[in-house]
C-alpha positions as CSV (number, residue, x, y, z in Angstrom):
1,Q,1.3,-14.7,8.1
2,N,3.4,-11.7,7.0
3,I,0.4,-10.1,5.2
4,N,-1.6,-10.4,8.4
5,T,1.2,-8.7,10.5
6,L,1.6,-5.9,7.9
7,F,-2.1,-5.3,7.8
8,S,-2.3,-5.1,11.6
9,E,0.6,-2.8,11.9
10,L,-0.9,-0.4,9.3
11,K,-4.1,-0.4,11.2
12,Q,-2.3,0.3,14.5
13,H,-0.5,3.2,12.9
14,N,-3.7,4.7,11.5
15,A,-2.8,4.2,7.8
16,I,-5.8,1.9,7.3
17,P,-9.1,2.2,9.1
18,K,-9.7,-0.2,12.0
19,E,-12.9,-1.5,10.4
20,E,-11.1,-2.4,7.1
21,Q,-11.2,-6.1,6.2
22,I,-8.1,-8.0,5.2
23,T,-9.6,-9.9,2.3
24,E,-8.8,-7.3,-0.4
25,F,-5.4,-6.6,1.1
26,K,-4.5,-10.3,0.7
27,H,-5.8,-10.2,-2.9
28,L,-3.3,-7.4,-3.6
29,F,-0.4,-9.7,-2.8
30,S,-1.8,-12.9,-4.3
31,G,-2.5,-11.6,-7.8
32,V,-6.3,-11.8,-7.4
33,K,-8.0,-8.6,-8.6
34,V,-8.9,-6.2,-5.8
35,E,-12.7,-5.7,-6.3
36,K,-13.2,-3.2,-3.4
37,P,-10.3,-0.8,-3.1
38,I,-8.6,-0.5,0.4
39,T,-9.1,2.8,2.1
40,W,-5.8,4.5,3.0
41,I,-6.2,7.2,5.7
42,G,-2.5,7.7,6.2
43,K,-0.3,10.1,4.2
44,K,0.0,9.7,0.5
45,S,3.8,9.8,0.8
46,D,3.6,6.9,3.2
47,L,1.6,4.8,0.7
48,S,3.9,5.7,-2.1
49,Y,7.1,4.9,-0.2
50,L,5.7,1.6,1.2
51,F,5.0,0.3,-2.2
52,K,8.3,1.4,-3.6
53,Q,9.9,-0.6,-0.8
54,L,7.7,-3.6,-1.3
55,V,8.3,-3.7,-5.1
56,N,11.9,-2.5,-5.4
57,E,13.6,-3.7,-2.1
58,Y,11.7,-6.8,-1.1
59,K,10.2,-7.9,-4.4
60,V,7.0,-9.1,-2.7
61,L,4.6,-7.6,-5.2
62,E,4.7,-8.4,-8.9
63,I,3.6,-5.7,-11.3
64,P,1.6,-7.1,-14.3
65,K,3.3,-6.6,-17.7
66,G,2.3,-3.2,-19.2
67,K,1.5,-1.7,-15.8
68,T,3.5,0.4,-13.4
69,I,3.6,0.2,-9.7
70,W,1.4,3.3,-9.6
71,D,-1.3,1.8,-11.8
72,V,-1.5,-1.1,-9.3
73,V,-1.5,1.1,-6.2
74,D,-4.1,3.5,-7.7
75,A,-6.4,0.6,-8.6
76,C,-6.1,-1.0,-5.1
77,F,-6.3,2.0,-2.8
78,V,-8.6,5.0,-2.3
79,D,-8.5,8.0,0.0
80,K,-10.7,8.5,3.0
81,N,-13.4,9.9,0.7
82,G,-13.4,6.8,-1.4
83,E,-11.6,8.6,-4.3
84,P,-8.6,7.2,-6.2
85,F,-5.4,9.1,-5.5
86,G,-4.4,9.2,-9.2
87,V,-1.3,7.7,-10.8
88,N,0.5,11.0,-11.2
89,V,-0.1,12.0,-7.6
90,L,1.3,8.8,-6.3
91,R,4.3,8.8,-8.6
92,K,5.2,12.4,-7.6
93,Q,5.2,11.8,-3.8
94,K,8.5,12.6,-2.0
95,D,9.8,10.1,0.5
96,P,8.3,10.8,3.9
97,K,10.5,12.4,6.6
98,K,8.8,11.7,9.9
99,T,7.6,8.2,9.1
100,L,10.4,6.9,6.9
101,S,11.7,4.4,9.5
102,D,8.1,3.2,10.3
103,I,7.4,2.6,6.6
104,K,10.7,0.8,6.1
105,H,9.8,-1.4,9.1
106,F,6.3,-2.2,7.6
107,A,7.9,-3.2,4.2
108,Y,10.5,-5.3,6.1
109,L,7.6,-7.3,7.7
110,M,6.9,-8.8,4.2
111,S,10.5,-10.0,3.7
């Protein structure tokens, strides 16, 4: 239920394209390998901060042994051109200023 709500909110806030399907997004949270990466059309800093919140604050995403949060996010999301963001790019993102409260709200939906 929470995954559906989060997915819908991300679509409404133009972080994920309206035509994106929820299947792979659910796989991300269930431990099933994401076969077709999810397109992220929002800001890179929003994606980075959202997953920091989901992993560190709400503990709703388990990171496999030997991997980092950025390995997982980079394997599961691509930019609007279908290209991976890159582990270093995601790791170096600063916390968003304008959308900080929105992103915190999105992460809270999973608690």
